[in-house]
C-alpha positions in Angstrom: -1.2 16.3 35.6 -0.3 14.4 32.5 -0.3 10.6 32.4 3.3 9.3 32.5 2.5 6.3 30.2 2.1 8.8 27.3 5.7 10.0 27.8 7.2 6.9 26.3 5.6 7.3 22.9 8.1 6.5 20.1 9.2 9.0 17.6 8.1 12.0 19.6 10.3 14.6 17.7 8.9 13.6 14.3 5.4 13.6 15.8 6.0 17.1 17.2 6.9 18.5 13.8 4.0 16.8 12.0 1.4 17.8 14.5 2.5 21.4 14.7 2.9 22.0 11.0 -0.6 21.4 9.5 -1.9 18.7 11.7 -2.2 15.0 11.2 -5.2 13.2 9.7 -7.0 10.5 11.7 -7.7 7.5 9.5 -11.3 6.6 8.9 -10.6 3.0 9.9 -10.7 4.1 13.6 -14.4 4.4 13.3 -15.0 1.0 11.7 -14.3 -1.0 14.8 -15.1 -0.7 18.5 -12.9 1.8 20.3 -11.0 1.3 23.4 -8.2 3.4 25.0 -5.7 1.1 23.5 -7.2 1.3 20.0 -7.4 5.1 20.2 -3.7 5.4 21.3 -2.7 2.9 18.6 -3.9 5.3 15.9 -0.7 7.0 14.6 -2.3 10.5 14.3 -3.5 10.4 17.9 -0.1 9.1 19.1 1.7 11.9 17.2 -0.6 14.7 18.4 -0.5 13.5 22.0 3.3 13.4 21.9 3.5 16.9 20.4 1.0 18.1 23.1 3.1 16.7 25.9 6.3 18.2 24.5 4.8 21.7 24.3 3.0 22.1 27.6 1.0 24.2 28.0 -0.5 23.6 24.6 -3.9 23.3 22.9 -5.0 20.3 20.9 -7.5 21.1 18.1 -9.7 18.5 16.5 -10.7 19.8 13.0 -13.7 18.2 11.4 -16.0 18.6 8.4 -19.7 19.7 8.6 -22.5 17.1 8.5 -23.7 14.5 10.9 -20.9 12.0 11.2 -17.8 14.1 11.5 -18.8 16.3 14.4 -19.9 13.2 16.3 -16.6 11.5 15.7 -14.7 14.6 16.7 -16.7 14.8 20.0 -16.0 11.1 20.7 -12.3 11.6 20.0 -12.3 14.6 22.3 -13.9 12.5 25.0 -11.3 9.8 24.6 -8.4 12.4 24.8 -9.9 13.8 28.0 -10.3 10.3 29.4 -6.7 9.6 28.6 -5.5 12.6 30.6 -5.6 15.7 28.5 -7.3 18.6 30.3 -10.8 19.3 28.8 -10.1 23.0 28.4 -7.1 22.2 26.2 -9.0 20.2 23.6 -11.1 22.2 21.2 -13.3 21.3 18.2 -13.2 23.2 15.0 -15.6 22.6 12.2 -13.4 24.1 9.5 -12.8 21.2 7.1 -14.7 20.4 3.8 -17.1 17.6 3.5 -15.3 14.3 3.1 -12.0 15.4 4.7 -10.9 13.2 7.6 -10.6 14.5 11.1 -7.3 16.3 11.7 -5.4 16.9 14.9 -3.3 20.0 15.4 -1.2 21.1 18.4 -0.6 24.8 19.0 1.1 26.8 21.8 -1.1 28.8 24.2 
């Protein structure tokens, strides 16, 4: 079951195209402040990816991250937030395929 509050996200069509194509980058500012459900959903990349995920059900949401210590931890935290906000755990995957220094990237793909 998907949370209905996510269905009213603005700009869902543009978000769908952006999140499908090559993914959307999560700004590093998200990690510079305490995170709440509201703060995570206010992040444009998250909003775009969730809107694209909703419009393509069933779909998979991949969180691409760089190697190292910080990026995998951030990716795992973001995954936990997405699950807490109603995306099924088995639909959110982590992929350590970015280069060092690249920001997290969210990508939606069809099953």
